[in-house]
C-alpha positions as CSV (number, residue, x, y, z in Angstrom):
1,E,0.0,-0.2,-0.1
2,Q,2.6,2.6,0.8
3,G,5.1,1.8,-2.6
4,V,7.7,-0.2,-1.0
5,P,8.0,-3.4,-2.9
6,I,7.8,-6.7,-0.7
7,S,8.4,-10.5,-1.8
8,F,7.8,-13.3,0.2
9,E,10.4,-16.5,-0.2
10,A,9.8,-20.0,1.9
11,N,12.2,-20.7,4.8
12,R,13.4,-16.9,4.1
13,G,9.8,-15.5,4.8
14,Y,8.9,-11.3,4.2
15,F,11.6,-8.7,3.1
16,I,12.0,-5.4,0.8
17,V,13.3,-6.2,-2.9
18,Q,17.0,-6.1,-3.1
19,G,17.7,-3.2,-4.6
20,Y,15.5,-0.9,-3.1
21,F,16.5,2.6,-1.0
22,L,13.8,4.1,1.5
23,P,13.8,7.6,0.7
24,P,15.1,10.0,2.8
25,V,13.3,11.4,5.9
26,S,11.5,15.0,5.1
27,F,10.9,17.8,7.2
28,S,8.1,20.6,6.9
29,S,9.5,24.4,7.1
30,E,8.3,24.2,10.3
31,E,10.1,21.5,11.9
32,A,13.5,22.1,10.2
33,N,12.2,25.9,11.8
34,A,12.4,24.4,15.2
35,F,15.6,23.1,14.9
36,L,17.5,26.1,13.6
37,L,15.8,27.6,17.0
38,M,17.3,25.1,19.0
39,E,20.8,25.6,17.4
40,F,20.6,29.6,19.6
41,M,19.6,27.6,23.1
42,I,22.8,24.5,22.8
43,P,25.1,27.5,24.2
44,A,23.6,28.4,27.1
45,F,21.7,24.5,27.7
46,G,24.6,22.1,26.2
47,D,28.5,21.9,26.1
48,K,31.2,21.6,23.2
49,S,30.2,18.1,22.8
50,I,26.6,18.4,22.4
51,Q,27.1,21.9,20.2
52,T,28.9,19.2,17.7
53,H,26.3,17.2,17.8
54,Y,24.1,18.7,17.1
55,S,25.6,21.0,14.6
56,S,26.2,17.5,12.7
57,A,22.6,16.5,13.0
58,L,21.7,19.7,12.0
59,Q,23.5,19.4,8.3
60,K,22.5,16.2,7.8
61,I,18.8,17.7,8.1
62,R,19.5,20.6,5.6
63,S,21.2,18.2,3.2
64,V,17.4,16.7,2.4
65,L,15.4,19.9,2.6
66,R,14.1,21.2,-0.6
67,G,15.4,24.2,-2.4
68,S,12.6,26.8,-0.7
69,Q,13.2,25.7,2.4
70,K,17.0,25.7,2.6
71,D,16.4,29.5,1.4
72,Q,14.2,30.1,4.3
73,L,16.1,28.4,6.0
74,E,19.0,30.3,5.7
75,F,17.3,33.8,5.8
76,L,16.0,32.6,9.3
77,D,19.3,31.7,10.6
78,S,20.7,35.4,9.9
79,N,17.8,36.7,11.6
80,I,17.8,35.2,14.5
81,K,20.3,36.0,17.7
82,M,20.5,34.8,21.2
83,Q,22.4,36.8,23.7
84,V,23.6,34.1,26.4
85,P,24.8,35.6,29.1
86,K,28.8,34.6,30.1
87,R,27.7,32.3,33.5
88,L,25.2,30.1,31.1
89,K,28.2,29.0,28.4
90,N,29.6,25.5,29.0
91,D,33.5,25.7,28.3
92,H,33.3,22.0,28.6
93,E,32.9,18.7,26.8
94,F,31.9,16.7,29.7
95,L,27.9,15.9,28.6
96,S,28.2,13.4,25.5
97,P,30.7,11.1,27.3
98,L,28.6,11.3,30.2
99,Q,25.6,10.6,28.7
100,N,27.2,7.4,26.9
101,C,28.5,6.0,30.2
102,I,25.2,6.7,32.0
103,A,23.7,4.8,28.9
104,E,26.4,1.8,29.1
105,K,26.2,2.1,32.6
106,T,30.0,2.0,32.9
107,I,32.1,3.5,35.8
108,V,33.8,6.7,35.4
109,K,37.1,8.4,36.7
110,L,37.0,11.8,37.4
111,E,39.0,14.7,38.5
112,Y,36.7,16.9,40.1
113,K,37.3,20.7,41.9
114,N,34.5,21.2,45.0
115,N,33.5,24.6,46.6
116,N,37.1,25.0,48.2
117,E,39.1,24.6,45.6
118,E,40.1,20.7,46.2
119,V,40.6,18.7,44.0
120,S,39.9,15.0,44.0
121,S,39.9,11.8,42.0
122,R,37.0,10.0,41.7
123,S,35.1,6.6,40.7
124,I,31.9,6.8,40.3
125,E,28.7,5.1,38.5
126,P,26.7,8.0,37.0
127,I,22.7,7.5,37.0
128,G,21.7,10.8,35.5
129,L,21.8,14.0,34.2
130,I,19.7,17.3,35.8
131,F,19.8,20.9,34.7
132,Y,19.0,23.2,38.1
133,A,20.5,26.5,39.4
134,F,21.7,27.4,36.1
135,S,24.2,24.6,35.6
136,W,24.2,20.5,34.8
137,H,24.6,18.2,37.9
138,L,26.0,14.7,37.3
139,I,24.2,12.6,40.0
140,A,26.5,9.5,40.1
141,F,27.2,6.9,43.1
142,C,30.5,8.0,44.9
143,H,32.9,5.1,45.2
144,L,35.2,7.1,47.7
145,R,32.0,8.7,49.6
146,K,29.4,5.0,49.1
147,A,26.9,7.5,48.7
148,Y,25.3,9.4,45.5
149,R,26.4,12.9,45.4
150,D,25.8,15.8,43.1
151,F,28.6,16.9,40.8
152,K,28.6,19.8,39.1
153,I,29.7,19.4,35.9
154,S,31.6,23.0,35.2
155,R,34.1,22.1,38.3
156,I,34.8,19.1,37.0
157,I,38.2,18.8,35.5
158,S,38.3,15.8,33.5
159,I,36.9,12.4,33.2
160,M,37.6,8.9,32.1
161,D,35.4,6.3,30.8
162,T,36.8,2.8,32.1
163,H,34.7,0.6,30.3
164,K,33.8,-0.8,33.2
165,P,30.2,-1.8,34.3
166,F,28.5,-0.8,37.7
167,E,29.4,-2.6,40.6
168,K,25.9,-1.7,42.5
169,S,22.6,-3.1,40.2
170,D,20.5,-1.1,42.9
171,H,20.5,2.5,41.9
172,V,18.4,5.1,43.6
173,S,16.1,6.6,40.3
174,L,16.8,9.9,39.3
175,N,13.1,11.0,39.9
176,D,14.0,10.1,43.4
177,F,17.0,11.9,43.9
178,M,15.7,15.2,42.1
179,S,12.8,14.8,44.5
180,K,15.2,15.4,47.6
181,L,17.0,18.7,46.1
182,P,15.9,21.9,47.4
183,V,14.8,23.6,44.4
184,D,11.0,23.7,43.0
185,Y,10.5,21.8,39.9
């Protein structure tokens, strides 16, 4: 019904006929405009790693737009500006690698500078990221403290994915941890 050529063979089952390719994803002008607008938000609410991945994805979106849509998007791009306060600019590149560690449930070693400018090495099991108080925070079980800790991303000096699986199997949910934060959600 959709025009995709499907065939059937005994002992093989149904399959798409060889040589047929699905057409590229298409976007409406409004969808493309929404992606463009969000690109301006990345410097304030992401970091360099997220900005790199988002820009790459937006380039792929631009490549599948029709000519008139591309022209509109380019015009719109030059007519949207966002002033990001210095305190919101994230100069680090940790969010994307941390997302991977959270998803893969792997232990991370990090160097962290606390409020008193003291640096410590930690081995942690990251369970989630939360944006509050105008900053990204990594919530993780800390092997050193044997407790959950809130690590402000801007204070992380370095991270390293150990590729070792979590040792603890029953982590608190991120929602439960958030309910104990001194901020109103």
